[in-house]
VEXNU-731860 format. One line per 8 residues: number of its first residue (from 1); for each residue x, y, z of C-alpha. Coordinates in nm, 3 decimals, padded with zeros to 5 digits. Example, Ala and Ser with C-alpha at 12.3 -4.5 7.8 and 13.67 -1.06 7.14 Angstrom:
<papas>
1> 01.230 -00.450 00.780 ~ 01.367 -00.106 00.714
</papas>
This chain:
<papas>
1> 00.000 00.000 00.000 ~ 00.163 00.328 00.105 ~ 00.279 00.525 00.405 ~ 00.232 00.849 00.216 ~ -00.126 00.858 00.086 ~ -00.088 01.226 -00.016 ~ -00.445 01.304 00.080 ~ -00.592 01.002 -00.101
9> -00.864 00.799 00.073 ~ -00.799 00.438 00.176 ~ -01.039 00.335 -00.102 ~ -00.836 00.521 -00.366 ~ -00.507 00.377 -00.240 ~ -00.657 00.027 -00.219 ~ -00.802 00.047 -00.570 ~ -00.461 00.147 -00.708
17> -00.291 -00.134 -00.517 ~ -00.543 -00.394 -00.640 ~ -00.498 -00.275 -01.000 ~ -00.121 -00.307 -00.975 ~ -00.136 -00.654 -00.819 ~ -00.405 -00.789 -01.049 ~ -00.225 -00.665 -01.361 ~ 00.096 -00.835 -01.244
25> -00.089 -01.160 -01.173 ~ -00.271 -01.154 -01.506 ~ 00.058 -01.116 -01.695 ~ 00.148 -01.465 -01.571 ~ -00.188 -01.630 -01.501 ~ -00.521 -01.561 -01.667 ~ -00.725 -01.824 -01.479 ~ -00.664 -01.812 -01.105
33> -00.924 -01.607 -00.915 ~ -00.788 -01.289 -00.760 ~ -00.900 -01.141 -00.429 ~ -00.766 -00.931 -00.146 ~ -00.796 -01.050 00.213 ~ -00.949 -00.739 00.368 ~ -00.953 -00.685 00.739 ~ -01.304 -00.611 00.859
41> -01.298 -00.240 00.766 ~ -01.662 -00.213 00.671 ~ -01.810 -00.246 00.325 ~ -01.533 -00.383 00.105 ~ -01.756 -00.476 -00.187 ~ -01.685 -00.140 -00.350 ~ -01.393 -00.324 -00.514 ~ -01.616 -00.590 -00.676
49> -01.530 -00.470 -01.024 ~ -01.165 -00.559 -00.964 ~ -01.194 -00.885 -00.770 ~ -01.312 -01.231 -00.867 ~ -01.453 -01.296 -00.519 ~ -01.466 -01.109 -00.191 ~ -01.269 -01.214 00.113 ~ -01.204 -01.088 00.462
57> -01.003 -01.157 00.772 ~ -01.268 -01.162 01.042 ~ -01.205 -01.236 01.408 ~ -01.537 -01.211 01.593 ~ -01.517 -01.139 01.964 ~ -01.733 -01.262 02.248 ~ -01.994 -00.997 02.322 ~ -01.950 -00.842 01.977
65> -02.099 -01.113 01.756 ~ -02.357 -00.873 01.613 ~ -02.074 -00.674 01.454 ~ -01.943 -00.989 01.285 ~ -02.289 -01.081 01.154 ~ -02.336 -00.721 01.034 ~ -02.003 -00.727 00.848 ~ -02.107 -01.042 00.661
73> -02.454 -00.902 00.587 ~ -02.313 -00.570 00.465 ~ -02.075 -00.740 00.224 ~ -02.326 -00.944 00.025 ~ -02.311 -00.916 -00.354 ~ -02.334 -01.143 -00.654 ~ -01.974 -01.247 -00.584 ~ -01.891 -01.508 -00.321
81> -01.767 -01.400 00.021 ~ -01.496 -01.617 00.176 ~ -01.378 -01.556 00.530 ~ -01.011 -01.625 00.467 ~ -00.888 -01.585 00.821 ~ -01.078 -01.651 01.140 ~ -01.022 -01.812 01.477 ~ -01.175 -01.905 01.810
89> -01.143 -01.570 01.989 ~ -01.521 -01.543 02.032 ~ -01.534 -01.886 02.193 ~ -01.612 -02.217 02.029 ~ -01.990 -02.198 02.079 ~ -02.011 -01.847 01.929 ~ -01.794 -01.944 01.633 ~ -01.989 -02.263 01.568
97> -02.312 -02.059 01.565 ~ -02.155 -01.787 01.348 ~ -02.018 -02.027 01.087 ~ -02.330 -02.245 01.079 ~ -02.561 -01.942 01.052 ~ -02.372 -01.764 00.775 ~ -02.328 -02.089 00.582 ~ -02.692 -02.200 00.617
105> -02.810 -01.856 00.500 ~ -02.573 -01.874 00.199 ~ -02.395 -01.558 00.311 ~ -02.048 -01.710 00.295 ~ -01.889 -01.939 00.040 ~ -01.639 -02.078 00.288 ~ -01.398 -02.026 00.574 ~ -01.024 -02.067 00.626
113> -00.843 -02.078 00.957 ~ -00.481 -02.081 01.064 ~ -00.265 -02.391 01.051 ~ 00.030 -02.367 01.289 ~ 00.237 -02.649 01.137 ~ 00.121 -02.934 01.359 ~ -00.160 -03.185 01.315 ~ -00.429 -03.231 01.577
121> -00.256 -03.549 01.690 ~ 00.078 -03.370 01.727 ~ -00.081 -03.084 01.921 ~ -00.242 -03.327 02.165 ~ 00.094 -03.494 02.225 ~ 00.248 -03.155 02.316 ~ 00.061 -03.174 02.646 ~ 00.025 -02.798 02.707
129> -00.289 -02.588 02.737 ~ -00.229 -02.375 02.427 ~ -00.180 -02.683 02.210 ~ -00.493 -02.844 02.358 ~ -00.703 -02.536 02.275 ~ -00.566 -02.522 01.920 ~ -00.625 -02.896 01.874 ~ -00.986 -02.854 01.990
137> -01.037 -02.561 01.752 ~ -00.895 -02.755 01.457 ~ -01.117 -03.053 01.543 ~ -01.424 -02.829 01.547 ~ -01.325 -02.625 01.242 ~ -01.183 -02.896 01.015 ~ -01.411 -03.185 01.100 ~ -01.720 -03.099 01.304
145> -01.812 -02.786 01.103 ~ -01.691 -02.912 00.767 ~ -01.996 -03.008 00.559 ~ -01.774 -03.209 00.323 ~ -01.581 -03.407 00.581 ~ -01.803 -03.717 00.572 ~ -01.882 -03.702 00.200 ~ -01.712 -03.949 -00.029
153> -01.455 -03.807 -00.268 ~ -01.494 -03.929 -00.625
</papas>
């Protein structure tokens, strides 16, 4: 982006940045979808004309779930919305409700979470509280909430 916006709005700077990046990508690859992982700044769909799908980094917080639901609702367009970064900061029950609700209402096309380099099994073997919490989150996120986990792959 830039540290010297010279009076330009964040939208103007972002639009210029997206144009530069997308042009560079398209010089090498005409097929792969292009998006920008926005932090939850508000309505980011103003860049729809430049992106192939919308994405955001969204970390809902306990007691502020309405803001997370509002962000998703306010960023609905004809293009898919993928939450490309999220985590358990709101608590497992809140996140399970948030993901299930936005998915069942067709507001999101998918979710991605962090992978810290260890499998669930490896995290459990670590034997510390942080690893146990992360293992529980990955179990919930990757298996319990994954609608495709139990489907056969053809």
